N, C-alpha and C positions, 0 to 999 in steps of 0.2 A: 150637283146642288151646291150653291154658294150660301155660306152662313156667316153672320157677323158675330155669332156667339162662340163658335168652335172653328178654330183655324188649324186644321190637321197638318197642313204644310209647314206652318210655323213651329208646331210641336215637334215634327220630325226633324226640322232643321236645328231646333234648339237642342234636342237630345243628341244629335250628331255632333254639334259644336261642343257640348259638354264632354262627350267621349274623346273628342280631339284634344280638348284642353287638359283632360286628365292624363292622356298619353304624353302630351307635350310637357306637362309638369313632371312626370316621371322621368322622361328623357333628360330634361334640364337638371333634375336631381342627380342622375347618373353622371352627367358631365361635371357637375359641381363637386361631387364627392368621389368620383372615380369608381364607384361601386354599383353593381347592378342589384345587389341585395344588401341594403344598408340597415335593415331592421327585421325583426321577426315577422312583421306584417308582410314583407315582400315574399318570403318563403321560410316558414318556421323551421322546417326540417334542415334545409341547407344552412340557415343562419345558426341553428344549434350546433351543427357539425363544425362550422367555421369557428365558433366561439370556443369549443373544446380544443380544437387544434391551436387556436391562438393562446390558450392557457398553457398548452404543452410547449409552445415556442417560448413563452415567458420562463417556464421551468427549465428548459434546455439552455436558455441564456444564462440563468443562474448556475447551472451545472458547468457551463463553459468557464465561468468565473472561478468556480470551485476547483476545476481541473487546473486552471492557470496558477492558482495559489498553491495547490498541491505539487504541481510540477516544479515551481520555484523552490518550495521547501525541500523536495527531494534532490534537486540540483545542487543546493547548498550542501546538503549532507554528502552527496557523491563527491563533490569537489573537495570537501574537507577530508573525506576518506582517502582520496587519491593523494592529497598533500601529505597525510599521515604516512601513507605507504612510501612516498618518496623520502620522507625524513627517516623512517625506519630503515630504509635501504642504505641511507648514509650512515646510520648507526651501525649497521651490519659491517660496512667497510671498516669502521673504527674497531669493531670487535675482532674482525679477521686480522687486522694489523696487530692487535694485542696478543695474538697467538704466538708471535715471535718473542723470544726471550730478550733480545737486545733492543728494546724499545722503552720509552718513557711512559709507562702505563698510567702514571698519575695525570699527565697532560691529556692522554687519551680519555681517561675517565672524566676529566673536566669537560671535554668536548661532548662526550656522550650525555653528561648531565644537562648541558646547555641545549642539546637537540631534544632531549626528553622534555625539558621545560617548554620548548617551542611546540612540541606535540600537544602538551596540555593546553597551551594557549589556543591552538587551532581547534581542538575539540570543544573547548568552552565557548568559542566564538561562533561555532557552526550552528547558528539559530536563524530562523526566518519567522518573523512575526511572533517571536517568543517561544517557538517550538524547536527544540534541539533533539534530533533523532540519533545522535551518536554519543551523548554523554551519560546515558543510563538513567535519565530523568523520566523517560516514558515508562509507564507501568500498566497501562490499559491493554486489553486484548482486542486485536483487530479481526477483520473478516477472514483472515487466514488462520484464526485461532492461535496466533503468535503475539508476542509483546510488540505493540506498535499502534499505529493510528489508521483511520479509514479516510478515504477521499470519495466524496459523492461522484459517481461516474455516469449514472444514467437513470432515467425513469422508464418503467415498463408498464404499459397499459394493456390489460387483457381484453377479450371480446365482451366481457361484462362491464367494462369501464373501470375495473379496480386497478389502482396504481400501486406499484411497489418500487422501492429504490434499490439500485445496485451500487455496491461499494467496491473500491479497489483498496486492498489492504497493503499498507506499507510497513514492512518489518523494521523495527528499530534495531540498531546495531550499537552495542555498548563498547566504545573504544576508550573508555575512561581508564585511569590508572588506579581506581579504587579497588581495594581488595574485598573479596566477598565475605559473607558471614560463614564462619567455620561451622561445619556440621559435626554432630556428636559421633564418637567412634561407633555407636550402635548403627549408624547409617552405612558405614563402610569401614572395614578394618581387616587386619590380618588375623586369620583364625589359627594358623599353625606357625609358631615361631619358638621352637624348642631350644634355640641357642641363646646367645646374648640378645637382650632386648634392643630392637632397632638396628640389628646387625645380621647380615647373612654370613655366618661363620665360614672361615676358609675350609676348603675341602681337605678332609683328613681320612676319608674312607670309613669313618666310624659313625654309625647312627644316622640321624637325619638332621643334625644341627646345622648342616650346610645348605638347608633349603627352607623356604617359607611358602605358605599358601594363602592367597588372597581369596577368601571364601565367605566373608561376612557381609551381607547386604540386607537392607530393609528399605521398603518403599512406602511412601505415604498412601493412605487409603481414602475413600470417599466418606468415611465415618469419623474423620477427625483424628485418626490414629496413624500408626505406622506398621500395619500388618498386611499391606498390599503385596502382590506378587509381581507387579509390573508398574512402570512409571506412568503417572498421570500428569495432566497439565494443571497449572496453578489455578486455572479458571474452573476446574471440576467442582461441581456442587458438593459441599461437605468437606472438601480437602482443606486442611489447616497448613498453609504455607509457612506459618511461623514455627512449626514444629521442626526441630533440628535432628530428630532421631531417625529420619527416613529420607529417601531420595525422591525427587520429582523431576519432571522435564526441565532441562536447562541447568541442572546442577552439574558442576564440573569436578571430576576426579583427577587427582594428581598422584602419580605413583613414581617415586624417585628411587632408582637403583644406581648407587654410585653417582657418576656424573650425568647419567641419562635420566631425563625427566619425561615421563609419559603422561599425556593428558587426554581425557575423554569427557565429552559433554553428553549427558543422558538425553536420549531421544524418547519420543512418545512410544509407549508399548514395550520399552526395554525390560527384559527380565534379567535376573542375575547372570544367566548364560550370555546374554547380549552384552552386558557390561564387561564381563570377563574377556569376551572376544575383542571388544573395542580397546580395552587396555592392552591386551596382548599385541594387537596390530600396531598400537601406538608405540609400544616398546620396540617392536621390530623396525618401524619406520624411523624412529629416533636413533637407531643404530646400536642397540644393545648387542655387544659382541657375542656371537654364538660360540666362539671358542672359549669364552670365559664363563658363559652362563647358559643354562638349559631352561627354555621356557616351554612349558607344556600345560595343557588343560587336562586335569585329572578326570578320572571316570565319574567322580562325584560333582564335576563342574567347576572345581576350584582352579585358580590360576597358580601353577607351581613354578617357582623360580629357584633354581639350584645354582650354587656358586661352585665353579670348577677351578678357581684360582687358589693360590696358596696364601691369599691375604683376605682378612675380614673386609666386607663391603657393607657400608651403611645403606639403609633403605628407610623410606618413610611413605606413608599413605595418608591422604587427607581428602576431604570433599568440602567444597564451598558453594554457596548459593548467592547468585546475583553479582558475581565478581566481574569487574571490567575486563574487557578483552586484552588490555595492556597493563594489567595489574602487576606483572613481573617487571615492568619498565622502571618502576620506582626503586627496585632493589638490584637492578642490573649493574654488575660490577666486573671489571677486568683487572683489578689490582693484584690478584694472585693467579697462578696457573689454573687452579681449580675453578676460580670464579670465571676466568676467561673461557674455559672449556664449557662451563654451564651456560654462560652468556650466549655462546654461539648457537646452542640448541634452543634457548629461549627466544632469541631474536628471530629465528626462523619461524617459530610458531606465531609470534606477534605479527610478522609480515604477512603470513597466510591469513590471519584474522582480519587484517586491514584490507587485503586483496579481496577476501570474501565479502566484506562489507561494501566495498566499492562496486563489486559485481552485482550484489543484491540491489543496491540503489540504482545502478545503471539499467538493469533489466526492468525495474519498476518505473523508472523515468521514461524509458522507451514505450512501455505499455500506456502510461498516462498520455504521452504525446500522440500515440495512435488513437486512443479514445477521444482526445480533444479534437483531432482532425475529423473523426467520425461524427462527433456531436455537431461540429460546425457544418459539415455536409448535410447531416440530418435536419438541422434547423433550416438551412436553405431550402431543402426539399419540402419541408412542412410549409414554409412561407409560399413556395410556388404552388403547392396544393391548395392553400387557402385562396390564393389569387385566382386560380382557375375556377374556384367555386363562386366567389363573390365579386371579383373585379369586373368592371364594365368594359365592353369592347368599344373603345373610343371611336374607331373608324365607323363602326356600325351606328353608334349613337349620333355621330355627326351627320351621317346620311339620313337617319330617321328624323333628326331635328329639322333638317331642311324640308323634308316631305311634310312633316306635321305643320310647319309654319305655313306652307302653301295651302294645306287642307284647312287650317284655321282661317286663313283669309277667304277661301272659298265658302266656308261655313258661315262666316259673318255675312258675306254677300247673299248667300241663299236665305238666311234668316231675314235679312233686310227686304228681299223680294217677297218672301212669304208674309211679312208683316204689312206690306203695301197691298196685298191682294184684296182685303175687304173694301178698300176704297173704290175698287171697280164697281161695286154694287150701287154706288151713288149714281152712276150714269143711267141706271135703269129708272131712276125717279126724276129725271130731268125732262 
């Protein structure tokens, strides 16, 4: 049946042409934008995933910049520490030369002073963007629970979408020449000294005046006092780091017996027994002559030092907080035999301090570099993942465009033919 009111063929052709035009518009949009999913309308689930991943890429880009800044900062500190080590090694050569009697110690002292001033210049200049990791100016606690700073290293997203940040802790190293704050004798002192004050009397076989016992220790507690039994960190809640009657982590003990100077840095969890053992080991490593002195740990835990020589020997014990690793450099002297002997022991300790600082910065710098490379690879992987989700297949889009253009032309011709069909009815009335 033919009808001039309802043209079914035209409606079918029109609907087909509309569908073709819609697909053609979508394909042209893919070619123009390069994306198969350009908005939430195209696929809300995939679009949402891609946007979250794009946000992560932005975050990791910022992390990469943070790691670059941190790596540069640590590199400056490492290079400065290595330079300080080289200068201290030069000073050691001067100190060794001063051990000879037939030398001009005044000229050697002048050279040592000049090198010491150069070390100070290096330490003071070792800053990057205002941050100096080796001059003792850093006071905050880092992710390692040590004095230092943090570098943003990564963002972690769990299955619930919650994000947390990961930090790399950089431990500060104090290579300044600043002396620390002296702690009160209540923190650490000799408990038994029955002879002359400040002297281990010569051995005479009578009584105990020829020995001393280092047995008085107090530790800061978490209640603002000094009644603790072990060393706590300065960041411990309730601890009063301004109190000088007790020890805490990082405090340095000095125990001098004659020309031998033992040093021990208090570690976390140290008890009195651990401190005694540390000081004893330091005395041995610094070369306290076992023929002249007996070093024992008594049954009550005290460090007992007995003089076996026929001469009185001076001793001293002290503790400092926050002292620079090179604090002995300011007073380093080779002008007398005694000074030169002490200087040799002191310079060895300072060289080891500088070496330890360089090693610490070196290992941290290597870790930052590894993390930076990982973040770069991860960012590239995320970008590839986003691309596989939303990017258009240009070869496929090109082929589809050609096909749709042909379909569009055929659809237009079909609609034209269908629109002309009612005119054939006129021939019935001629």
